[in-house]
NUMARNU-608980 format. One record per residue (C-alpha): residue in three letters; residue number from 1; chain; x, y, z. Coordinates in steps of 0.05 Angstrom, whole numbers, m for minus. Example, Ala and Ser with C-alpha at 12.3 -4.5 7.8 and 13.67 -1.06 7.14 Angstrom:
<sites>
SITE   residu   num   chaine        x        y        z
SITE      ALA     1        A      246      m90      156
SITE      SER     2        A      273      m21      143
</sites>
This chain:
<sites>
SITE   residu   num   chaine        x        y        z
SITE      MET     1        A     2062     1668     2530
SITE      THR     2        A     2124     1673     2573
SITE      THR     3        A     2163     1628     2528
SITE      GLU     4        A     2143     1664     2465
SITE      ILE     5        A     2164     1730     2497
SITE      ILE     6        A     2231     1703     2519
SITE      VAL     7        A     2247     1674     2449
SITE      PHE     8        A     2223     1736     2415
SITE      ALA     9        A     2265     1782     2459
SITE      VAL    10        A     2329     1742     2454
SITE      LEU    11        A     2327     1738     2379
SITE      PHE    12        A     2307     1812     2375
SITE      LEU    13        A     2365     1832     2418
SITE      LEU    14        A     2413     1786     2381
SITE      VAL    15        A     2400     1821     2313
SITE      SER    16        A     2401     1890     2345
SITE      GLY    17        A     2471     1873     2371
SITE      MET    18        A     2489     1853     2299
SITE      GLY    19        A     2464     1923     2277
SITE      PHE    20        A     2515     1957     2322
SITE      VAL    21        A     2571     1907     2303
SITE      ALA    22        A     2557     1922     2231
SITE      SER    23        A     2595     1989     2235
SITE      ARG    24        A     2660     1947     2237
SITE      TRP    25        A     2637     1901     2181
SITE      ARG    26        A     2672     1920     2116
SITE      ARG    27        A     2692     1983     2151
SITE      PRO    28        A     2726     2038     2110
SITE      ASP    29        A     2776     2086     2135
SITE      ASP    30        A     2720     2137     2142
SITE      LEU    31        A     2644     2128     2146
SITE      ALA    32        A     2634     2204     2139
SITE      SER    33        A     2601     2206     2072
SITE      LEU    34        A     2536     2188     2041
SITE      HIS    35        A     2572     2139     1994
SITE      GLU    36        A     2596     2099     2054
SITE      TRP    37        A     2542     2112     2107
SITE      GLY    38        A     2482     2116     2060
SITE      LEU    39        A     2505     2065     2005
SITE      GLY    40        A     2553     2019     2043
SITE      GLY    41        A     2612     2040     2001
SITE      ARG    42        A     2575     2018     1937
SITE      ASN    43        A     2612     1951     1946
SITE      PHE    44        A     2559     1898     1961
SITE      GLY    45        A     2566     1832     1924
SITE      SER    46        A     2510     1786     1897
SITE      TRP    47        A     2491     1751     1960
SITE      ILE    48        A     2489     1813     2006
SITE      THR    49        A     2450     1852     1952
SITE      TRP    50        A     2401     1793     1945
SITE      PHE    51        A     2387     1792     2020
SITE      LEU    52        A     2388     1868     2025
SITE      VAL    53        A     2340     1882     1967
SITE      GLY    54        A     2296     1823     1985
SITE      GLY    55        A     2293     1844     2057
SITE      ASP    56        A     2277     1915     2034
SITE      LEU    57        A     2219     1895     1989
SITE      TYR    58        A     2188     1840     2030
SITE      THR    59        A     2174     1872     2098
SITE      ALA    60        A     2139     1857     2163
SITE      TYR    61        A     2078     1894     2133
SITE      THR    62        A     2078     1843     2075
SITE      PHE    63        A     2083     1786     2124
SITE      VAL    64        A     2019     1807     2159
SITE      ALA    65        A     1980     1850     2109
SITE      VAL    66        A     1980     1806     2049
SITE      PRO    67        A     1948     1746     2088
SITE      ALA    68        A     1902     1797     2121
SITE      LEU    69        A     1879     1822     2055
SITE      LEU    70        A     1861     1750     2033
SITE      PHE    71        A     1830     1740     2102
SITE      GLY    72        A     1783     1798     2089
SITE      ALA    73        A     1774     1803     2014
SITE      GLY    74        A     1797     1737     1984
SITE      ALA    75        A     1827     1731     1913
SITE      THR    76        A     1839     1805     1907
SITE      GLY    77        A     1898     1798     1955
SITE      PHE    78        A     1935     1754     1907
SITE      PHE    79        A     1950     1813     1864
SITE      ALA    80        A     2015     1819     1904
SITE      VAL    81        A     2041     1754     1873
SITE      PRO    82        A     2037     1771     1798
SITE      TYR    83        A     2060     1843     1810
SITE      THR    84        A     2124     1817     1843
SITE      VAL    85        A     2135     1769     1786
SITE      ILE    86        A     2127     1817     1729
SITE      THR    87        A     2167     1873     1763
SITE      TYR    88        A     2234     1842     1754
SITE      PRO    89        A     2234     1837     1677
SITE      LEU    90        A     2203     1906     1673
SITE      VAL    91        A     2261     1938     1714
SITE      PHE    92        A     2319     1893     1693
SITE      VAL    93        A     2344     1942     1640
SITE      LEU    94        A     2321     2004     1679
SITE      LEU    95        A     2361     1990     1742
SITE      ILE    96        A     2426     1970     1705
SITE      ARG    97        A     2422     2037     1669
SITE      LEU    98        A     2406     2074     1733
SITE      TRP    99        A     2464     2040     1770
SITE      SER   100        A     2513     2057     1713
SITE      VAL   101        A     2496     2129     1709
SITE      SER   102        A     2495     2138     1784
SITE      HIS   103        A     2561     2101     1791
SITE      VAL   104        A     2596     2146     1737
SITE      HIS   105        A     2568     2212     1765
SITE      GLY   106        A     2569     2197     1839
SITE      LEU   107        A     2492     2202     1846
SITE      VAL   108        A     2462     2179     1910
SITE      THR   109        A     2387     2188     1901
SITE      PRO   110        A     2336     2184     1844
SITE      ALA   111        A     2327     2259     1849
SITE      ASP   112        A     2402     2267     1836
SITE      PHE   113        A     2391     2233     1770
SITE      VAL   114        A     2333     2277     1752
SITE      ARG   115        A     2373     2340     1770
SITE      ALA   116        A     2431     2318     1726
SITE      ARG   117        A     2388     2291     1669
SITE      PHE   118        A     2341     2351     1661
SITE      GLY   119        A     2381     2407     1696
SITE      SER   120        A     2321     2428     1738
SITE      PRO   121        A     2328     2436     1814
SITE      THR   122        A     2251     2446     1817
SITE      LEU   123        A     2237     2379     1784
SITE      ALA   124        A     2289     2347     1828
SITE      LEU   125        A     2257     2377     1889
SITE      LEU   126        A     2188     2351     1870
SITE      ILE   127        A     2218     2282     1861
SITE      ALA   128        A     2252     2285     1928
SITE      ILE   129        A     2190     2309     1964
SITE      THR   130        A     2149     2254     1929
SITE      GLY   131        A     2198     2201     1950
SITE      ILE   132        A     2198     2224     2023
SITE      VAL   133        A     2123     2230     2029
SITE      ALA   134        A     2112     2160     1996
SITE      THR   135        A     2166     2129     2041
SITE      MET   136        A     2140     2157     2107
SITE      PRO   137        A     2076     2112     2111
SITE      TYR   138        A     2119     2054     2093
SITE      ILE   139        A     2164     2064     2151
SITE      ALA   140        A     2103     2074     2196
SITE      LEU   141        A     2074     2010     2170
SITE      GLN   142        A     2131     1970     2194
SITE      LEU   143        A     2105     1983     2264
SITE      ILE   144        A     2041     1949     2247
SITE      GLY   145        A     2075     1882     2242
SITE      ILE   146        A     2109     1893     2308
SITE      GLU   147        A     2045     1918     2341
SITE      ALA   148        A     2006     1858     2316
SITE      VAL   149        A     2060     1811     2348
SITE      LEU   150        A     2059     1848     2413
SITE      LYS   151        A     1982     1845     2417
SITE      THR   152        A     1982     1772     2406
SITE      MET   153        A     2034     1760     2460
SITE      GLY   154        A     1992     1803     2508
SITE      VAL   155        A     2042     1859     2513
SITE      GLN   156        A     2005     1923     2527
SITE      GLY   157        A     2024     1998     2519
SITE      ASP   158        A     2067     2035     2469
SITE      LEU   159        A     2133     2032     2508
SITE      PRO   160        A     2159     1966     2478
SITE      LEU   161        A     2144     1994     2410
SITE      ILE   162        A     2181     2056     2425
SITE      ILE   163        A     2242     2019     2453
SITE      ALA   164        A     2246     1975     2392
SITE      PHE   165        A     2250     2036     2344
SITE      ALA   166        A     2298     2072     2392
SITE      ILE   167        A     2345     2011     2382
SITE      LEU   168        A     2334     2014     2309
SITE      ALA   169        A     2349     2088     2307
SITE      ALA   170        A     2414     2078     2347
SITE      TYR   171        A     2446     2026     2305
SITE      THR   172        A     2424     2057     2238
SITE      TYR   173        A     2456     2124     2261
SITE      GLN   174        A     2519     2088     2277
SITE      SER   175        A     2527     2036     2221
SITE      GLY   176        A     2486     2064     2164
SITE      LEU   177        A     2465     2016     2107
SITE      ARG   178        A     2513     1964     2134
SITE      ALA   179        A     2467     1948     2191
SITE      PRO   180        A     2404     1926     2152
SITE      ALA   181        A     2451     1890     2102
SITE      LEU   182        A     2481     1845     2157
SITE      ILE   183        A     2413     1836     2194
SITE      ALA   184        A     2380     1815     2129
SITE      PHE   185        A     2416     1750     2129
SITE      VAL   186        A     2383     1731     2196
SITE      LYS   187        A     2317     1761     2179
SITE      ASP   188        A     2306     1726     2112
SITE      SER   189        A     2332     1660     2141
SITE      LEU   190        A     2281     1661     2196
SITE      ILE   191        A     2224     1681     2149
SITE      TYR   192        A     2241     1622     2104
SITE      ILE   193        A     2244     1573     2161
SITE      VAL   194        A     2177     1598     2189
SITE      ILE   195        A     2140     1599     2122
SITE      ILE   196        A     2166     1530     2100
SITE      ALA   197        A     2146     1503     2168
SITE      ALA   198        A     2078     1537     2166
SITE      ILE   199        A     2060     1514     2094
SITE      ILE   200        A     2073     1441     2112
SITE      TYR   201        A     2052     1437     2185
SITE      ILE   202        A     1989     1480     2187
SITE      PRO   203        A     1952     1449     2127
SITE      ALA   204        A     1967     1381     2154
SITE      LYS   205        A     1932     1400     2219
SITE      LEU   206        A     1874     1434     2182
SITE      GLY   207        A     1856     1375     2136
SITE      GLY   208        A     1897     1397     2075
SITE      LEU   209        A     1894     1454     2025
SITE      GLY   210        A     1827     1430     1997
SITE      ALA   211        A     1793     1439     2065
SITE      ILE   212        A     1828     1507     2074
SITE      PHE   213        A     1802     1534     2007
SITE      ASP   214        A     1732     1503     2023
SITE      ALA   215        A     1730     1542     2088
SITE      ALA   216        A     1749     1606     2054
SITE      LYS   217        A     1696     1597     2000
SITE      ALA   218        A     1642     1583     2053
SITE      LYS   219        A     1662     1647     2089
SITE      PHE   220        A     1660     1693     2029
SITE      ASP   221        A     1595     1661     2004
SITE      ALA   222        A     1562     1680     2069
SITE      THR   223        A     1581     1754     2065
SITE      PRO   224        A     1543     1808     2028
SITE      ALA   225        A     1605     1842     2000
SITE      PRO   226        A     1605     1838     1925
SITE      GLY   227        A     1679     1843     1917
SITE      ASP   228        A     1704     1785     1959
SITE      GLY   229        A     1710     1710     1942
SITE      VAL   230        A     1761     1658     1926
SITE      LEU   231        A     1754     1679     1852
SITE      LEU   232        A     1753     1747     1817
SITE      ASN   233        A     1689     1773     1789
SITE      ALA   234        A     1674     1818     1730
SITE      ASN   235        A     1674     1881     1775
SITE      ASN   236        A     1743     1872     1804
SITE      GLN   237        A     1783     1840     1747
SITE      LEU   238        A     1804     1907     1717
SITE      GLN   239        A     1823     1933     1787
SITE      TYR   240        A     1864     1870     1797
SITE      VAL   241        A     1904     1875     1731
SITE      THR   242        A     1917     1949     1736
SITE      LEU   243        A     1935     1945     1810
SITE      ALA   244        A     1985     1890     1795
SITE      PHE   245        A     2015     1926     1735
SITE      GLY   246        A     2016     1993     1769
SITE      SER   247        A     2048     1965     1831
SITE      ALA   248        A     2100     1931     1790
SITE      LEU   249        A     2117     1998     1757
SITE      ALA   250        A     2121     2033     1825
SITE      LEU   251        A     2162     1981     1866
SITE      PHE   252        A     2230     2002     1843
SITE      LEU   253        A     2214     2076     1841
SITE      TYR   254        A     2213     2078     1917
SITE      PRO   255        A     2276     2110     1943
SITE      HIS   256        A     2292     2052     1988
SITE      SER   257        A     2290     2003     1930
SITE      VAL   258        A     2340     2047     1892
SITE      THR   259        A     2384     2053     1952
SITE      GLY   260        A     2391     1976     1957
SITE      VAL   261        A     2407     1975     1883
SITE      LEU   262        A     2458     2030     1883
SITE      ALA   263        A     2497     1995     1938
SITE      ALA   264        A     2515     1938     1890
SITE      LYS   265        A     2588     1937     1867
SITE      ASN   266        A     2577     1928     1793
SITE      ARG   267        A     2525     1915     1738
SITE      ASP   268        A     2532     1840     1740
SITE      VAL   269        A     2507     1839     1811
SITE      ILE   270        A     2444     1876     1790
SITE      LYS   271        A     2432     1825     1733
SITE      ARG   272        A     2440     1766     1776
SITE      ASN   273        A     2395     1795     1830
SITE      MET   274        A     2339     1814     1781
SITE      SER   275        A     2342     1740     1758
SITE      ALA   276        A     2344     1710     1829
SITE      LEU   277        A     2297     1758     1867
SITE      PRO   278        A     2234     1724     1838
SITE      ALA   279        A     2247     1669     1889
SITE      TYR   280        A     2219     1716     1940
SITE      SER   281        A     2155     1719     1899
SITE      LEU   282        A     2148     1644     1911
SITE      LEU   283        A     2153     1657     1984
SITE      LEU   284        A     2101     1713     1979
SITE      GLY   285        A     2051     1665     1948
SITE      LEU   286        A     2061     1619     2008
SITE      ILE   287        A     2053     1676     2056
SITE      ALA   288        A     1989     1696     2023
SITE      LEU   289        A     1958     1629     2036
SITE      LEU   290        A     1965     1641     2110
SITE      GLY   291        A     1903     1686     2103
SITE      TYR   292        A     1860     1627     2082
SITE      MET   293        A     1893     1583     2136
SITE      ALA   294        A     1872     1632     2187
SITE      ILE   295        A     1799     1627     2162
SITE      ALA   296        A     1799     1551     2166
SITE      ALA   297        A     1830     1554     2235
SITE      GLY   298        A     1773     1598     2259
SITE      ILE   299        A     1818     1657     2278
SITE      LYS   300        A     1785     1721     2298
SITE      PRO   301        A     1820     1788     2295
SITE      ILE   302        A     1839     1821     2360
SITE      GLY   303        A     1788     1878     2363
SITE      LYS   304        A     1781     1902     2290
SITE      ASP   305        A     1854     1894     2274
SITE      VAL   306        A     1858     1842     2217
SITE      ASN   307        A     1935     1847     2217
SITE      THR   308        A     1933     1804     2280
SITE      VAL   309        A     1905     1741     2244
SITE      VAL   310        A     1975     1714     2223
SITE      PRO   311        A     2007     1722     2293
SITE      GLN   312        A     1944     1691     2322
SITE      LEU   313        A     1949     1632     2274
SITE      PHE   314        A     2020     1621     2293
SITE      ASP   315        A     2002     1625     2367
SITE      LYS   316        A     1946     1574     2359
SITE      MET   317        A     1979     1525     2314
SITE      PHE   318        A     2054     1524     2334
SITE      PRO   319        A     2088     1504     2401
SITE      ASP   320        A     2105     1564     2444
SITE      TRP   321        A     2179     1564     2427
SITE      PHE   322        A     2168     1561     2352
SITE      ALA   323        A     2113     1613     2356
SITE      GLY   324        A     2166     1657     2389
SITE      VAL   325        A     2212     1645     2332
SITE      ALA   326        A     2156     1663     2281
SITE      PHE   327        A     2139     1726     2322
SITE      ALA   328        A     2213     1745     2320
SITE      ALA   329        A     2214     1736     2244
SITE      VAL   330        A     2156     1786     2238
SITE      GLY   331        A     2190     1834     2288
SITE      ILE   332        A     2259     1831     2256
SITE      GLY   333        A     2225     1834     2189
SITE      ALA   334        A     2206     1907     2207
SITE      LEU   335        A     2279     1926     2224
SITE      VAL   336        A     2312     1918     2157
SITE      PRO   337        A     2264     1956     2112
SITE      ALA   338        A     2251     2009     2165
SITE      ALA   339        A     2326     2022     2167
SITE      ILE   340        A     2334     2025     2093
SITE      MET   341        A     2273     2068     2084
SITE      SER   342        A     2296     2118     2135
SITE      ILE   343        A     2366     2123     2103
SITE      ALA   344        A     2336     2132     2035
SITE      ALA   345        A     2290     2187     2060
SITE      ALA   346        A     2346     2220     2096
SITE      ASN   347        A     2391     2217     2032
SITE      LEU   348        A     2337     2251     1993
SITE      PHE   349        A     2331     2307     2044
SITE      THR   350        A     2406     2316     2049
SITE      ARG   351        A     2424     2315     1975
SITE      ASN   352        A     2364     2347     1944
SITE      ILE   353        A     2341     2396     1997
SITE      TYR   354        A     2396     2412     2046
SITE      ARG   355        A     2453     2413     1995
SITE      GLU   356        A     2412     2445     1940
SITE      TYR   357        A     2377     2499     1978
SITE      ILE   358        A     2410     2508     2045
SITE      LYS   359        A     2486     2494     2040
SITE      ARG   360        A     2511     2485     1971
SITE      ASP   361        A     2583     2479     1992
SITE      ALA   362        A     2569     2421     2043
SITE      THR   363        A     2626     2373     2052
SITE      ASP   364        A     2619     2297     2050
SITE      ALA   365        A     2624     2295     2127
SITE      GLN   366        A     2571     2350     2134
SITE      GLU   367        A     2524     2314     2086
SITE      ALA   368        A     2533     2248     2126
SITE      SER   369        A     2520     2283     2191
SITE      VAL   370        A     2457     2316     2167
SITE      SER   371        A     2433     2250     2137
SITE      LYS   372        A     2443     2213     2203
SITE      ILE   373        A     2400     2266     2241
SITE      ALA   374        A     2349     2267     2184
SITE      SER   375        A     2342     2190     2192
SITE      LEU   376        A     2327     2199     2265
SITE      VAL   377        A     2275     2252     2251
SITE      VAL   378        A     2242     2204     2200
SITE      LYS   379        A     2239     2147     2249
SITE      VAL   380        A     2209     2194     2304
SITE      GLY   381        A     2156     2217     2254
SITE      ALA   382        A     2140     2145     2237
SITE      VAL   383        A     2130     2130     2312
SITE      LEU   384        A     2085     2190     2322
SITE      PHE   385        A     2047     2172     2259
SITE      ILE   386        A     2025     2107     2287
SITE      LEU   387        A     2014     2132     2359
SITE      LEU   388        A     1971     2191     2339
SITE      ILE   389        A     1934     2167     2278
SITE      ASP   390        A     1884     2108     2270
SITE      PRO   391        A     1924     2048     2247
SITE      GLN   392        A     1871     2029     2197
SITE      PHE   393        A     1878     2096     2164
SITE      SER   394        A     1954     2086     2158
SITE      ILE   395        A     1939     2022     2121
SITE      ASP   396        A     1898     2060     2070
SITE      LEU   397        A     1959     2106     2062
SITE      GLN   398        A     2001     2048     2041
SITE      LEU   399        A     1957     2044     1979
SITE      ILE   400        A     1960     2119     1969
SITE      GLY   401        A     2036     2115     1972
SITE      GLY   402        A     2036     2075     1907
SITE      VAL   403        A     1995     2125     1871
SITE      ILE   404        A     2042     2180     1895
SITE      ILE   405        A     2108     2145     1875
SITE      LEU   406        A     2081     2126     1807
SITE      GLN   407        A     2081     2201     1788
SITE      THR   408        A     2157     2199     1786
SITE      LEU   409        A     2159     2146     1729
SITE      PRO   410        A     2163     2197     1672
SITE      SER   411        A     2223     2233     1702
SITE      ILE   412        A     2261     2173     1729
SITE      GLY   413        A     2238     2112     1687
SITE      LEU   414        A     2229     2145     1621
SITE      GLY   415        A     2285     2195     1634
SITE      LEU   416        A     2334     2138     1635
SITE      PHE   417        A     2319     2121     1563
SITE      THR   418        A     2303     2187     1529
SITE      ARG   419        A     2319     2261     1539
SITE      TRP   420        A     2260     2281     1495
SITE      PHE   421        A     2217     2306     1551
SITE      HIS   422        A     2224     2379     1570
SITE      ARG   423        A     2230     2393     1646
SITE      ALA   424        A     2171     2441     1644
SITE      GLY   425        A     2128     2388     1613
SITE      LEU   426        A     2151     2335     1667
SITE      ILE   427        A     2134     2387     1721
SITE      ALA   428        A     2065     2399     1690
SITE      GLY   429        A     2054     2325     1684
SITE      TRP   430        A     2073     2314     1756
SITE      VAL   431        A     2025     2366     1781
SITE      ALA   432        A     1968     2339     1737
SITE      GLY   433        A     1980     2267     1756
SITE      MET   434        A     1988     2279     1830
SITE      GLY   435        A     1925     2322     1829
SITE      ALA   436        A     1885     2270     1792
SITE      GLY   437        A     1911     2216     1836
SITE      VAL   438        A     1894     2251     1901
SITE      LEU   439        A     1825     2273     1876
SITE      MET   440        A     1808     2201     1857
SITE      LEU   441        A     1832     2175     1923
SITE      TYR   442        A     1792     2226     1959
SITE      ASN   443        A     1731     2199     1925
SITE      VAL   444        A     1744     2127     1944
SITE      ALA   445        A     1701     2106     2005
SITE      ASN   446        A     1712     2045     2050
SITE      PRO   447        A     1646     2027     2085
SITE      VAL   448        A     1678     1972     2124
SITE      THR   449        A     1721     2023     2161
SITE      ASN   450        A     1671     2080     2157
SITE      HIS   451        A     1720     2122     2116
SITE      ALA   452        A     1685     2169     2068
SITE      HIS   453        A     1751     2187     2034
SITE      PHE   454        A     1819     2157     2022
SITE      GLY   455        A     1788     2087     2035
SITE      GLY   456        A     1833     2051     1986
SITE      SER   457        A     1857     2054     1915
SITE      ALA   458        A     1800     2020     1877
SITE      PHE   459        A     1768     2078     1840
SITE      PRO   460        A     1697     2065     1813
SITE      LEU   461        A     1690     2081     1740
SITE      ALA   462        A     1618     2102     1756
SITE      LYS   463        A     1650     2167     1786
SITE      LEU   464        A     1669     2184     1712
SITE      GLY   465        A     1598     2178     1692
SITE      LEU   466        A     1601     2109     1666
SITE      ASP   467        A     1544     2060     1679
SITE      THR   468        A     1585     2005     1710
SITE      LYS   469        A     1606     1975     1776
SITE      VAL   470        A     1678     1962     1752
SITE      THR   471        A     1737     1992     1791
SITE      ILE   472        A     1806     2010     1770
SITE      TYR   473        A     1871     2026     1806
SITE      ALA   474        A     1873     2102     1816
SITE      GLY   475        A     1949     2104     1806
SITE      PHE   476        A     1942     2075     1736
SITE      LEU   477        A     1892     2129     1714
SITE      ALA   478        A     1934     2182     1748
SITE      LEU   479        A     1998     2160     1712
SITE      ILE   480        A     1960     2163     1643
SITE      VAL   481        A     1941     2236     1660
SITE      ASN   482        A     2013     2250     1680
SITE      LEU   483        A     2041     2222     1614
SITE      VAL   484        A     1990     2258     1571
SITE      VAL   485        A     2005     2326     1603
SITE      ALA   486        A     2080     2314     1602
SITE      VAL   487        A     2078     2298     1528
SITE      LEU   488        A     2033     2361     1512
SITE      GLY   489        A     2076     2404     1557
SITE      THR   490        A     2139     2381     1522
SITE      VAL   491        A     2109     2395     1453
SITE      ILE   492        A     2090     2464     1473
SITE      ALA   493        A     2157     2480     1505
SITE      ARG   494        A     2194     2455     1443
SITE      LEU   495        A     2150     2499     1399
SITE      VAL   496        A     2164     2560     1446
SITE      ASN   497        A     2238     2546     1447
SITE      ALA   498        A     2245     2524     1372
SITE      ALA   499        A     2285     2586     1357
SITE      ASP   500        A     2339     2563     1405
SITE      GLY   501        A     2356     2499     1370
SITE      PRO   502        A     2340     2424     1380
SITE      ASP   503        A     2381     2419     1445
SITE      ALA   504        A     2347     2477     1481
SITE      THR   505        A     2312     2429     1528
SITE      ARG   506        A     2377     2402     1552
SITE      PRO   507        A     2414     2425     1612
SITE      ASP   508        A     2467     2475     1594
SITE      ASP   509        A     2524     2434     1622
SITE      TYR   510        A     2508     2377     1581
SITE      VAL   511        A     2497     2415     1515
SITE      ALA   512        A     2558     2459     1506
SITE      ASP   513        A     2609     2406     1485
SITE      GLN   514        A     2592     2338     1458
SITE      GLY   515        A     2662     2316     1473
SITE      ASP   516        A     2652     2331     1546
SITE      PRO   517        A     2664     2265     1585
SITE      ARG   518        A     2601     2281     1627
SITE      VAL   519        A     2558     2278     1565
SITE      HIS   520        A     2591     2214     1539
SITE      ASP   521        A     2585     2179     1607
SITE      LEU   522        A     2512     2197     1617
SITE      GLU   523        A     2495     2168     1548
SITE      VAL   524        A     2542     2109     1544
SITE      ALA   525        A     2546     2088     1617
SITE      GLY   526        A     2469     2079     1616
SITE      SER   527        A     2471     2032     1556
SITE      THR   528        A     2465     1956     1568
</sites>
């Protein structure tokens, strides 16, 4: 254990030092603006963006939770692989358009775009609040990866966890987005090394992949749970498909995903990255198999924390020094996304709440200062979230986060391609979709964790009066409700405002003069 702790600590401190040095990397004359502190000067090239966005999307939680899901539920856990494959073609055009519009108009957050597109500060506020609420559990969940590693190394107490996030808060405050961008090189390199070694070395010691799958099948055949197994069954196939598709739609709606994309220096960088990022999906497939390897290796969770199965697998199968490297990969894997997420949440607060409702004449320096402080508050909230709330409940909230962020799709995703929707219709759709989603999640129980409510995202269709055991992703149904209400609301609003002409649903500052360069840029810059 001593060797593992030393290796872990050395690598952790090394990348933390890189986080502080990052403030001098590609340093502009002045960091006192959100464009520099929060978006890295919008000047990241293909390699930096690839590591930054990859490090942002594939987190420490992914490293431990995807295998843990396969360890506990079997084939259902593989939904993470197809969803990360299909998401890139889905968002290829969307992100290029979003980058173009944001670049021309100086937009920093998704809510900035909604504010400009639909001329509604209320709708922009709802989008900002949604982004912050959906991001907070993700930041907290990064702690789970570090906690799992610390438990496996025998480190007790919350102090090491608090110190780790204090260091994270300090270098994020100083360096902004440049810190996770620089650290992402080390983080992803370590993860690739560990996973490639694991996928070759561990199966060889366990008798091959055939023996590993046989052990997993034997485990699930012996359990009474109807939804587990190495293959999907008739009751969870619809859940699997809708969860994969809904997650694919949600992935790049998260503020931290948008932040990584908007930091790119041009459209070609986005195109190359959307083509190359699926390489991470291959890595995710290999990571998922660690869950079955843990079954074959006879790994038992520490207490009831299934997130410890991967660190324990590494501890059992690898030499101490390489186990320390693997633990560092998980721990460092928490730093990059946590930093980006806190920056993205802080940007939302600063641009769409502070500047819109508190200080409209805020300077760039004031915005940057407020965003730095907000990022610290977000991190403190994330630490308190883990320390004060049952960790298993926070895992359930990760699934809830996807349902929440999906309700921004009509305003952001569809808003990039059409201005047909009326802002009143979009607000009504958001309220209906969010209400339906929360109501469905409230009625999802998890008997394994003894949660009567908010026990996951697999909503039983029997709750709708259907005679079936089939489940479906709650976010998918909530999005349908959102879209239906948004369309109906838009039609009603257009009928009410028909006397004002066909452009009555458009913001005044984009209607008055079709020769206005802002109108031209908003339409043309978003084209592909």
